[in-house]
N, C-alpha and C positions, 0 to 999 in steps of 0.2 A: 468458528462456526456460529451462525446466527441463531438465536433462540427461536422456538416456534412462534409464529406470528410476524416474523420479519423485523422486529424491533432490535436495535443495537444497544439500547440503554433505556433506563427508566426516566431519565431527566429530559429526554428529547435532544440532548447534546450529542454531537458526533462522537463515536467511539474511535479509538485509534487502532488500526490494524497493521501488523507486520507482514509484509509480503516479500518472500525470499525468491529470487529468480536466479537461474544459472547464468554465470558469466557476468560481465560488466554491462551496465545499461548506458548507451550513448547519451551525451548531454542533451541532444535535440529530443530524444525520446523522454528524458526526464522532464523537460520543459512541457512537452505535450501532455504528460500525465498530471500536471498541476503541482500545487504546493505539497511538498513532503520533505522529510529528512532522509538522507541517504547514508548508509553505512557500508562502504565496500568491505567485503569479507573474502577470505581465500576462495577463489573460483565461484563466487556468487555475490550478489548484491542484495542488501536488505533495505527495503523501502518502508518507511513509517509514514502513514497517512491517515488523517481523520476520515472516517467513512460515516456518512449520514444515515444510510439505510441499505437494505439489501440490493436495491436497484443501483445504488452508487457503487457498491462492491462489485456487482456483476459487470458494470460498465468499465471499471478499472481492469478487471480480469480479462474482459474482451479486448480492451485496448492493448494490453500486454501481449495477448495472443496475436493480434494484428501486427504488432511490431516484431513478431517472430521470437519472443522471449519465452523460455520455458519456466513456468511457475513451479517451484519446488514445494513451497509451504505457504500457507496463509493462516494467521492466528490473531485473535483479538488480544491486545495488551492493554493494561490499565493506564500506563503512563502516556503523557502527551509527548510528541516529538520535541527534542531540544534543538535549538538553533545550532547548526554546524557549519563548517566551511563550505560544504557543497549543498546547503539547503536550497531548494527550488521553490 
């Protein structure tokens, strides 16, 4: 959830958000969504992505909807995504 005023952090740096979607996300969709870490989970996929502001978050959510992916959960996390074998 974004604090009142739309800011994602006090330092101006992008906050990292975890976006959980139902099922697996196809590779071409991951490329389309931009750089992020991907953590496949049972019957869902967890996407970790830096989000600059509320407009950026809404854009990512709109793109997921356009791709026909069901968003299950969105939450702000403090950690930065770590490079993984499927990092995009």
